[in-house]
N, C-alpha and C positions, 0 to 999 in steps of 0.2 A: 505492500500499499505507499501514497507518494503523504506523508506529510508535513507541514509546516510546524514548527516548537517554536515560539515566543522565548524573547529573552531570561522570561522569569522558571521556565521551567530546564530541572537538574539537566548536570552532564550525564549524571548517572542514569537519565532516563533515553536520553538521548541515544546513549550505548549501548542499552538495552534494546531500544527500538531496531535500531540496525541490526544488530545480533538478534532479532529475530525476523532478520527481511526485509522490512519494510524501508523504505531511502525515505532522510530528511535533514529536511533544509532547516539549521541552525544559522540562524544570520547573525550571530554574537562574535565578536571580534572579526567583525566586515566591516567594510562602507558602508552595508544600506540598513547597520545596528543601529536602533531608535526611531526606524520610519513607521511618520503615523498609520492610526490602524487601517484608515482607508485606504492607502500603498498597501497594508498587509492583506487588507480583504482585494484586493483588486490581483495581485499576486497568487494570493492562496488560489480562486479562482480563474486565475489565467492558467494555473498548473495542474490543475484538479487533485486541489490538495485538499486532507483533514487536516481541520486549524487545532492545534493543543497549546488552551490560551489560561491565565489565570485573570484576564479581562474581562468581566460581565459586560462589557461596552457592545462586545457582539452578538450577544444575544439579542439587538435592533434586526439581524438577518436570518433572523429562524423562519419567517414565512417565505425565503425568496430560495431560489432554485444554491445550492451550495452543497460540497462534497464532503460535510459533515462539519462539525465546530463541537470541542472537547474541552469546557470550562472547569475550570479546578477553583475553589471557591470554601476557601478554610475561615476558621477563627482566627487560629496561628497557624501559617504556613510556616513550612519548614520545609527543606528538601527534601528527608525520606516520605513527609506525609505526603504532597506532592506526589513524587514516583512512586507511591502505594495507589493512589489513587488514578493515575493517569495507567496505573500497571491494570487495574482493576476493571477498568472502561473496555480498555484497544482488548483483554484480554475472554472481555464478556459477549459482544457485537464483533459478527465478523466484519468481513469487509466492503461485503456487500451491503449490510445494512448502514453503512456511516451516510450513504446519499443521501441529502434533504434530514438529513437528523440531529439534531443540538442536543445532548445529553451535560448537568454539570453534575457536578460531584461534588458533594462538600463533605462537612465530617465524619457525616452518619447514613447521612440518605444524598439518592440522587435523585436527577429529574431531567424526562427524558422527553423532547417533542418532535414529532414529523414533518415536513413542512407536507401540505397539499400535493405541493407542485415537486415531488421527488423526483433526481435526474434521472 
C-alpha cells in the first residue's frame, strides 16, 4: 500500500510499515518538511496514498473521494502510543478497505467513517 506519514508519526512506525512491504513517503528531513495541509492533501490525492497523521484538520476531507485517512488523536501522545494505534488500524483494515475510509484512533476507542463516494 502507498502511505504518506506526517512529521508527527514516529520513525519506528515508518520502519515497521516499510518492513511490512508498504511504500512509505516520509517528508521529514526533506525540503518539503512543514508543507501546509492543503499541499499535503493534494500530494496524497495525486499519489493515491493513505494519509497517516495526528492532525485532526484532515477530518474535513472525510466526505471527499480519497485513498484513506488515519488520524491518531491521543490525550498524552508519545511515540510508542502513536505507533501502537497506527499498527492496530493498519492491521485491522485491508488495503481494499481504506479508500474512502477515515479512521480516528483515540486512546481507547476508534471512530470510522466511510464516504458515500468511495474510490
